[in-house]
N, C-alpha and C positions, 0 to 999 in steps of 0.2 A: 832279220833280227830273230833268234830263236827265243822263246819263252821258258825260263825255268821255273821248276815247283820247288818250294823249300819246302823239306821234310823236318821235324824234329830231331835235334841231335840226341843221340843216345848218351846218356852222363857216363863219363868215363868211370869206371869201377878200378879201383886199386885194392889192394891188399888190406889198407886201414880203412876203406870205405865201408859202412855198414852194409850186410849183407842183402842183396835184393831179395832173398826168401822170406826176410821178414824175422827171422830169428834175432835176439839182442846180441849179437856178434859181429865182429869184422869179417869181411868177405875171405880175407886169408885164412882166418880160423875157422870158418863154417864152410861153406859150400868150395871157395877156393882149393881147400886141400883135397878135396874130392876131384874137381878138376884137373888137377896137377897130377893126380894119381898117387898122392903121398898118404892117402888114407881112402878107405870104401865106406860108403854109407851102411850103416848097421840097420837101419830099418827101411820099409818101403815108403814111410814119410819122408825121411831124409833124402832118399834117392829123388823123390818128386820134387823136393825143394831144390836140391842140386840141379835137376834138368831144368826148372824153370829160371834158377839162376842163368845156364847155360844159354836160354834163350836170351836173356836179358844182356849177357856180354858177348855173345854170337859165337859161342864155343861148339860148332858142328860136331867135331871128332869126338867130343863127350857125349854128346847126345846119341851118336851112332855107336858109341862104345858101350853104352847102357842099356841099348835096346835088344831086345831078345832076338838072337839071330832069325829064328822062325817067322819073324813079322817086321824086322828091320826093313827100310827103304835103301836105295843106293845112296839118297842123299836127302838132308832135311828141306832144302831150299828157304833158309832163313829171308824174312823179306825186310830188306833193310829201311822200309818205309813205316815198319811197325816200332812201336816204342812201348817195352812192356812196363806197366806202372804200379804193380802191386800183386800179391796172391795171399789167398785167404783159403785156409784148410778147413772143409765144413765137416768132414767125416773121414774116419779111418775104420777099417775092419782087418783084423790080423796085421800080419806085415812086422811082426817084431823080431828081434833076434831068435825067438823060439818058434817062428812060423816057416813055412816054404812058400807060402803065397799071400798075398795082402790087396786092398783097394785102398785107393784115397780118392775122395771127392774133394775138388778144388773148385776155385774161381780165379781166374787170372784175367787182370785188367789191363787194358791197352788202348793206346792212342794211334790210330791209322789214319793217314792224310788228314789229320785234324779233326778226325771223328773219334769219339770215346766207344769203347765197346768191352765186352767181358765174354770170357770164354768158360764155360761151366763143364765140365769133364770128370767122369768117375773112370779112373785109370785103374787097371789091373798090373800086379807085379808078380814076378816069380824068381825065386833063387834059383841061379844057374851057376854051377862050379862055385858056389858058396857065396856068390855075390848077388846083390838085387838087380834085377832088369826089368825095365819097362816092357810089358808084353803090347796092351792095347788100350783102347779106351773109348767110352761112349760119350756123346755130347748130351748134356742134359738142360731143359729149359729153365 
């Protein structure tokens, strides 16, 4: 008899659900519009938030599409055993509609195999062909 491990189910996110990024809007009106391509993130912070939401909903295509071509991996390798549970923006520098680069420091909380954790990163963003893209990030303690 084989033994199965039960993993926490990722909550289903619909267009009417609260946006996982934490802004006070529905997913469809917030990050969902970026994921579908109906709109583009106007700031580095909005792109960061939409990328976090893409991890929550498992949208690997969006994550790759918004990754700088010079640093983009072949795949993201989303872990189905990870449930993302919250995003906190700690700091932003530049990254507005008037900048070409920006940084966003954040904490993303998660549950993996029943254990809670937090990932703290300082992410760098650039504008490429007019659109914000993720370049890379450094993990912080």
